[in-house]
C-alpha positions in Angstrom: -0.2 -0.2 0.0 1.4 3.2 -0.9 -0.2 6.4 1.0 0.5 10.2 -0.4 0.1 13.4 1.8 -1.2 16.2 0.0 -1.8 19.4 1.4 -5.9 19.2 3.3 -5.5 15.3 2.3 -7.5 15.4 5.8 -8.8 12.3 7.2 -8.3 9.6 3.7 -4.4 10.3 4.3 -4.3 10.2 8.1 -6.3 6.9 7.2 -4.2 5.5 5.0 -0.8 6.0 6.6 -2.8 5.2 9.8 -2.9 1.5 7.7 0.6 1.4 6.5 1.9 1.8 10.1 -0.3 -1.5 11.0 0.9 -3.3 8.2 4.6 -2.3 9.0 4.1 -2.7 12.7 2.5 -6.7 11.7 6.0 -7.4 9.2 8.6 -6.1 12.4 10.4 -9.1 13.7 10.6 -9.4 17.6 14.1 -8.5 18.7 16.3 -10.9 20.8 19.3 -9.2 22.6 22.1 -12.5 22.5 25.0 -11.6 25.1 28.4 -13.6 24.8 31.5 -13.5 25.7 32.5 -16.1 22.9 31.9 -14.5 19.5 31.6 -17.4 17.9 28.6 -17.6 19.3 27.0 -14.6 19.7 27.8 -15.3 15.7 26.0 -18.9 15.5 22.6 -17.6 17.4 22.9 -14.4 15.1 22.7 -16.8 12.0 20.0 -19.6 13.7 17.4 -16.6 14.5 18.3 -13.8 12.3 15.2 -15.4 10.0 12.5 -14.9 12.3 14.3 -11.8 15.4 15.8 -8.6 14.5 19.2 -10.1 16.7 21.0 -7.2 18.6 24.3 -8.9 20.2 26.9 -7.9 22.9 30.5 -9.9 24.2 30.6 -8.1 27.6 28.8 -6.4 30.3 28.7 -3.1 29.5 28.2 -3.1 26.5 25.4 -5.5 27.2 23.1 -3.4 29.9 23.8 -0.2 27.2 21.6 -2.5 23.7 19.1 -3.2 26.7 18.3 0.3 27.7 18.7 1.3 23.9 16.7 -1.7 22.4 14.4 -2.9 24.9 14.4 -6.9 23.9 12.2 -8.5 25.1 14.2 -11.6 25.1 17.3 -11.9 26.0 20.0 -14.5 25.7 22.7 -14.2 28.5 25.8 -16.1 29.3 26.9 -16.3 32.9 30.3 -15.5 32.3 31.3 -12.2 30.9 33.8 -9.4 31.0 35.1 -8.0 33.4 34.8 -11.2 36.0 35.2 -13.7 33.4 36.6 -16.4 35.9 33.0 -15.7 38.1 29.3 -15.8 37.1 29.3 -11.8 39.2 29.2 -9.3 35.4 26.3 -12.2 33.8 24.1 -12.0 37.4 24.6 -8.1 37.4 23.1 -7.7 34.0 20.0 -10.6 34.8 19.5 -8.2 38.0 19.4 -5.2 35.8 17.2 -6.4 33.0 14.7 -7.7 35.6 14.8 -4.6 38.0 14.6 -2.2 34.6 12.7 -4.1 32.5 11.0 -6.5 34.1 8.9 -8.2 30.6 12.2 -8.9 29.5 12.1 -13.0 29.1 15.6 -13.5 29.9 17.7 -17.4 29.4 21.0 -17.9 30.7 23.5 -19.7 29.4 27.1 -21.6 30.8 29.7 -23.9 30.8 30.3 -23.6 33.7 27.3 -23.7 36.6 26.3 -25.8 39.0 22.6 -26.5 39.8 22.6 -23.7 42.7 24.0 -21.2 40.4 21.3 -22.3 37.6 18.8 -22.3 40.5 20.0 -18.8 41.9 19.7 -17.6 38.2 16.0 -19.2 38.1 15.2 -17.1 41.2 16.8 -13.8 40.0 14.4 -13.9 37.2 15.7 -16.3 34.5 12.8 -17.7 32.4 15.4 -20.6 31.4 18.6 -21.9 31.7 20.7 -23.4 28.9 24.1 -25.8 29.3 26.9 -25.2 27.2 27.4 -26.7 24.6 24.7 -25.9 23.7 21.2 -27.2 22.3 20.5 -25.1 19.5 17.4 -26.7 18.9 15.9 -26.4 22.3 17.0 -22.6 22.6 15.7 -22.1 19.7 12.3 -23.9 20.5 11.3 -21.8 23.7 12.6 -18.5 22.6 10.0 -19.0 19.7 7.3 -20.5 22.4 8.6 -17.3 24.8 7.6 -15.1 21.3 4.7 -17.0 20.0 3.4 -16.1 24.1 3.9 -12.6 23.7 2.6 -11.7 20.2 -0.5 -13.2 21.7 -0.3 -11.6 25.0 0.0 -7.9 23.2 -2.3 -9.4 20.2 
């Protein structure tokens, strides 16, 4: 559909623009933020998800928080171990707390290659939607992301 604005176009032009805006919103992909210090993982997830989602990536704590603030993604896949504290889960847990404190509707899926059952429980108690051990089972992660996106679109409709 093409809308043309003319001087004094009035209600017809506004109606055409409203319809066009509605069509654009229906075609917009849901946003997803992928946060992992391993560039290979962010690239793999980017290419796996980019047909269905607007994928944003970050490789450290400060970039993750900055991109969450700018883009407000409804879905986030977040690694537990991020710079500047790769040897401890502090950075990932800090990002999780920030996201849930400021964007409580965002659904966060945590990932880690070295998380204990206690740490997984702490993530879930901190508001994470799910936890995935590395190496990632991409199909399982993708199914969870799709279910979450579908549930959000049903609620929004």
